[in-house]
C-alpha distance (Angstrom), angle and dihedral (degrees) to the residues before:
residue distance angle dihedral
X1 . . .
X2 3.80 . .
X3 3.81 90.4 .
X4 3.78 91.2 47.9
X5 3.80 92.2 50.9
X6 3.80 92.0 48.8
X7 3.79 92.0 70.3
X8 3.78 136.9 16.8
X9 3.81 90.2 -135.5
X10 3.81 96.0 46.7
X11 3.77 127.6 100.9
X12 3.79 117.2 -152.0
X13 3.79 114.7 -135.8
X14 3.77 132.7 -172.5
X15 3.76 115.0 -166.3
X16 3.80 115.4 -160.4
X17 3.82 109.6 -156.8
X18 3.79 109.0 166.5
X19 3.80 107.9 150.7
X20 3.80 93.2 -129.0
X21 3.82 94.1 51.3
X22 3.76 129.8 65.4
X23 3.81 109.3 -103.6
X24 3.79 112.9 -98.9
X25 3.77 133.9 -174.6
X26 3.80 121.0 -153.2
X27 3.80 116.7 -166.1
X28 3.79 131.7 -161.7
X29 3.77 113.9 -158.2
X30 3.79 134.3 179.2
X31 3.81 92.6 -85.8
X32 3.82 95.6 57.5
X33 3.81 97.0 102.4
X34 3.81 94.8 152.6
X35 3.79 90.6 53.1
X36 3.81 91.1 47.8
X37 3.82 90.9 51.3
X38 3.80 91.3 48.2
X39 3.81 90.4 48.9
X40 3.81 92.7 50.5
X41 3.81 91.2 46.9
X42 3.79 91.3 50.4
X43 3.79 93.2 48.6
X44 3.83 91.0 48.5
X45 3.81 91.0 50.4
X46 3.81 94.7 47.7
X47 3.81 93.4 46.5
X48 3.80 90.1 46.5
X49 3.81 93.0 54.3
X50 3.81 89.6 44.0
X51 3.82 91.4 52.7
X52 3.81 91.2 46.7
X53 3.81 92.6 47.3
X54 3.79 88.1 -131.5
X55 3.78 99.7 143.4
X56 3.78 119.1 157.3
X57 3.76 138.0 178.9
X58 3.80 111.5 -103.2
X59 3.79 94.1 -140.1
X60 3.80 95.5 147.5
X61 3.77 131.7 40.5
X62 3.83 117.8 -113.8
X63 3.81 89.9 -105.8
X64 3.81 90.1 58.9
X65 3.79 92.5 -125.6
X66 3.75 100.0 123.0
X67 3.73 152.7 -62.6
X68 3.81 117.5 -32.6
X69 3.81 114.5 -108.2
X70 3.81 92.2 -118.6
X71 3.82 88.8 68.8
X72 3.81 88.3 73.4
X73 3.81 92.0 65.7
X74 3.81 100.3 32.8
X75 3.80 113.7 133.9
X76 3.82 93.4 -146.9
X77 3.80 98.6 42.7
X78 3.81 92.3 121.3
X79 3.81 90.2 63.7
X80 3.80 93.4 47.5
X81 3.79 135.8 88.0
X82 3.81 89.3 -128.7
X83 3.80 93.9 122.1
X84 3.80 92.5 48.2
X85 3.81 106.3 98.7
X86 3.81 89.6 -171.7
X87 3.81 91.5 58.4
X88 3.80 90.3 48.6
X89 3.79 90.8 49.9
X90 3.82 93.5 48.2
X91 3.81 92.2 50.2
X92 3.80 92.3 47.8
X93 3.82 93.6 45.7
X94 3.79 91.5 48.6
X95 3.83 91.7 51.6
X96 3.80 91.4 46.8
X97 3.81 90.8 48.5
X98 3.78 90.9 52.5
X99 3.81 90.8 49.2
X100 3.79 90.2 49.8
X101 3.78 91.8 61.5
X102 3.76 111.1 -69.3
X103 3.81 116.7 149.8
X104 3.81 105.2 -118.4
X105 3.77 125.7 -153.0
X106 3.83 114.6 -124.0
X107 3.81 88.9 -97.0
X108 3.80 92.3 50.0
X109 3.81 91.1 46.8
X110 3.82 89.7 53.6
X111 3.80 91.3 48.5
X112 3.81 91.3 49.0
X113 3.80 91.5 53.0
X114 3.80 90.1 57.3
X115 3.82 92.5 40.6
X116 3.80 89.9 57.5
X117 3.81 93.9 49.2
X118 3.80 90.2 79.5
X119 3.80 93.1 57.4
X120 3.76 121.8 115.0
X121 3.81 123.9 -130.9
X122 3.76 111.9 -92.0
X123 3.81 99.1 30.9
X124 3.79 96.4 83.2
X125 3.78 95.2 -100.8
X126 3.78 129.9 112.1
X127 3.77 119.0 -105.9
């Protein structure tokens, strides 16, 4: 989407080339308003958490079901709390508590925006 937004004549393309998956091309054209809004929202959330310095390890998915698959190939996994189920539970419970009506600080609000980016449609989280 960034390439598409850089020029009115451009088309943004994402080429997915994993060897175990059939090659796919995703395009973003000038009529993809929903994608543009999602892109802008994501950029705002990431810059907000960056400005607040509210980084966190994503050691549990937003649904609280388990560790994200990318943890299996993380280069710094040994320095992480990824294997600590208590840390995963505390992070998930904190995020759920904030969604249930807690009053977040500006730093927590920034973190929650990024936390919710990983949600899937239909589970109450943003995409």
